[in-house]
Backbone as CSV, one residue per row, in Angstrom:
resi,resn,N_x,N_y,N_z,CA_x,CA_y,CA_z,C_x,C_y,C_z
1,UNK,0.820,-1.186,0.000,0.000,0.000,0.000,0.869,1.256,0.000
2,UNK,1.930,1.241,0.797,2.807,2.414,0.877,3.433,2.711,-0.479
3,UNK,3.817,1.672,-1.193,4.423,1.856,-2.510,3.414,2.482,-3.480
4,UNK,2.180,2.014,-3.443,1.143,2.583,-4.309,0.880,4.043,-3.958
5,UNK,0.882,4.348,-2.674,0.659,5.717,-2.227,1.775,6.634,-2.711
6,UNK,3.003,6.174,-2.578,4.145,6.964,-3.039,4.093,7.175,-4.551
7,UNK,3.720,6.143,-5.285,3.629,6.258,-6.742,2.548,7.262,-7.137
8,UNK,1.421,7.217,-6.457,0.342,8.155,-6.743,0.768,9.588,-6.413
9,UNK,1.413,9.774,-5.277,1.898,11.108,-4.902,2.902,11.630,-5.928
10,UNK,3.802,10.780,-6.368,4.799,11.189,-7.361,4.118,11.588,-8.675
11,UNK,3.172,10.803,-9.110,2.451,11.099,-10.350,1.708,12.437,-10.250
12,UNK,1.012,12.649,-9.154,0.264,13.896,-8.973,1.206,15.102,-8.879
13,UNK,2.354,14.906,-8.264,3.337,15.982,-8.146,3.938,16.303,-9.509
14,UNK,4.308,15.278,-10.259,4.907,15.482,-11.585,3.953,16.211,-12.524
15,UNK,2.672,15.961,-12.376,1.680,16.616,-13.242,1.265,17.992,-12.716
16,UNK,1.833,18.366,-11.588,1.532,19.676,-11.019,0.161,19.780,-10.385
17,UNK,-0.402,18.646,-10.041,-1.741,18.646,-9.456,-1.740,18.839,-7.946
18,UNK,-0.616,18.535,-7.305,-0.508,18.765,-5.865,0.863,19.345,-5.545
19,UNK,0.928,20.036,-4.441,2.186,20.557,-3.911,2.629,19.586,-2.813
20,UNK,3.825,19.028,-2.911,4.266,18.045,-1.915,4.227,18.578,-0.478
21,UNK,4.497,19.849,-0.288,4.455,20.417,1.066,3.022,20.450,1.600
22,UNK,2.081,20.767,0.737,0.670,20.764,1.149,0.253,19.341,1.495
23,UNK,0.652,18.400,0.664,0.315,17.001,0.913,0.904,16.531,2.245
24,UNK,2.148,16.900,2.528,2.764,16.522,3.801,1.998,17.116,4.978
25,UNK,1.533,18.348,4.815,0.738,18.975,5.867,-0.561,18.240,6.124
26,UNK,-1.214,17.823,5.064,-2.473,17.081,5.191,-2.221,15.737,5.874
27,UNK,-1.182,15.053,5.455,-0.854,13.753,6.048,-0.544,13.909,7.533
28,UNK,0.247,14.904,7.879,0.583,15.159,9.279,-0.678,15.449,10.084
29,UNK,-1.574,16.247,9.531,-2.838,16.569,10.202,-3.610,15.295,10.524
30,UNK,-3.727,14.404,9.558,-4.487,13.178,9.787,-3.755,12.215,10.717
31,UNK,-2.447,12.164,10.652,-1.698,11.271,11.528,-1.750,11.725,12.982
32,UNK,-1.739,13.032,13.204,-1.645,13.530,14.577,-2.958,14.008,15.161
33,UNK,-3.880,14.486,14.354,-5.083,15.097,14.889,-6.376,14.367,14.570
34,UNK,-6.371,13.456,13.629,-7.619,12.841,13.210,-7.612,11.329,13.384
35,UNK,-6.487,10.720,13.284,-6.396,9.264,13.204,-6.824,8.495,14.441
36,UNK,-6.732,7.186,14.397,-7.196,6.311,15.464,-6.385,6.412,16.753
37,UNK,-5.224,7.045,16.706,-4.444,7.176,17.931,-5.178,8.008,18.973
38,UNK,-6.023,8.910,18.527,-6.783,9.725,19.475,-7.709,8.857,20.318
39,UNK,-8.397,7.952,19.673,-9.266,7.037,20.413,-8.476,6.169,21.373
40,UNK,-7.307,5.746,20.946,-6.456,4.931,21.812,-6.012,5.719,23.042
41,UNK,-5.734,7.004,22.872,-5.358,7.851,24.013,-6.504,7.938,25.024
42,UNK,-7.715,8.121,24.511,-8.882,8.226,25.386,-9.085,6.923,26.151
43,UNK,-9.021,5.805,25.456,-9.223,4.500,26.091,-8.136,4.238,27.132
44,UNK,-6.888,4.520,26.796,-5.782,4.289,27.739,-5.960,5.135,28.993
45,UNK,-6.340,6.392,28.815,-6.540,7.260,29.979,-7.711,6.759,30.826
46,UNK,-8.781,6.307,30.189,-9.942,5.791,30.924,-9.587,4.515,31.689
47,UNK,-8.709,3.697,31.139,-8.293,2.465,31.819,-7.432,2.758,33.039
48,UNK,-6.641,3.809,32.947,-5.663,4.072,34.007,-6.102,5.140,35.004
49,UNK,-7.189,5.834,34.727,-7.633,6.930,35.585,-9.135,6.786,35.832
50,UNK,-9.517,6.242,37.001,-10.933,6.008,37.278,-11.781,7.289,37.255
51,UNK,-11.224,8.401,37.707,-11.972,9.664,37.676,-12.241,10.095,36.233
52,UNK,-11.232,9.925,35.389,-11.408,10.270,33.979,-12.457,9.369,33.330
53,UNK,-12.424,8.086,33.668,-13.405,7.146,33.115,-14.822,7.595,33.453
54,UNK,-15.042,8.004,34.697,-16.352,8.470,35.100,-16.756,9.728,34.328
55,UNK,-15.818,10.691,34.186,-16.104,11.902,33.408,-16.427,11.549,31.962
56,UNK,-15.700,10.588,31.407,-15.937,10.165,30.023,-17.338,9.585,29.863
57,UNK,-17.764,8.795,30.826,-19.102,8.205,30.766,-20.195,9.250,30.958
58,UNK,-19.919,10.267,31.761,-20.928,11.297,32.042,-21.047,12.318,30.916
59,UNK,-19.910,12.773,30.406,-19.912,13.808,29.359,-18.672,13.600,28.499
60,UNK,-18.806,12.762,27.492,-17.644,12.368,26.692,-16.992,13.547,25.974
61,UNK,-17.782,14.473,25.470,-17.205,15.608,24.746,-16.316,16.431,25.663
62,UNK,-16.803,16.734,26.849,-16.001,17.508,27.796,-14.758,16.730,28.220
63,UNK,-14.903,15.430,28.435,-13.764,14.617,28.870,-12.692,14.536,27.789
64,UNK,-13.113,14.428,26.555,-12.157,14.316,25.450,-11.401,15.628,25.245
65,UNK,-12.011,16.733,25.615,-11.357,18.031,25.450,-10.147,18.233,26.354
66,UNK,-9.832,17.267,27.217,-8.608,17.384,28.016,-7.372,17.166,27.150
67,UNK,-7.578,16.672,25.948,-6.477,16.496,25.002,-6.448,17.703,24.083
68,UNK,-5.698,18.739,24.442,-5.738,19.983,23.652,-5.180,19.793,22.253
69,UNK,-5.789,20.527,21.321,-5.254,20.579,19.981,-5.808,19.602,18.981
70,UNK,-6.543,18.573,19.430,-7.030,17.642,18.419,-8.517,17.421,18.447
71,UNK,-9.216,18.096,19.295,-10.668,18.017,19.230,-11.238,19.386,19.543
72,UNK,-12.142,19.801,18.739,-12.815,21.070,18.958,-14.303,20.798,19.025
73,UNK,-14.948,21.378,19.983,-16.391,21.237,20.100,-17.038,22.243,19.190
74,UNK,-17.905,21.786,18.315,-18.575,22.666,17.367,-19.996,22.899,17.801
């Protein structure tokens, strides 16, 4: 999959359809702010912190906001 992704990125870059720096920014955004690691952080904290687990069960949006920078309440 990684090889196919790299080939697609190279093709799009060569044709001038994407800027590699913009693409890197998008990838970084999804890796750090959107991806499944966020859920893993919440679960790990709930497993290790009983008070946090209770807050998560009572008001998940507020509890998740303890992780600054990757969740915004709309």
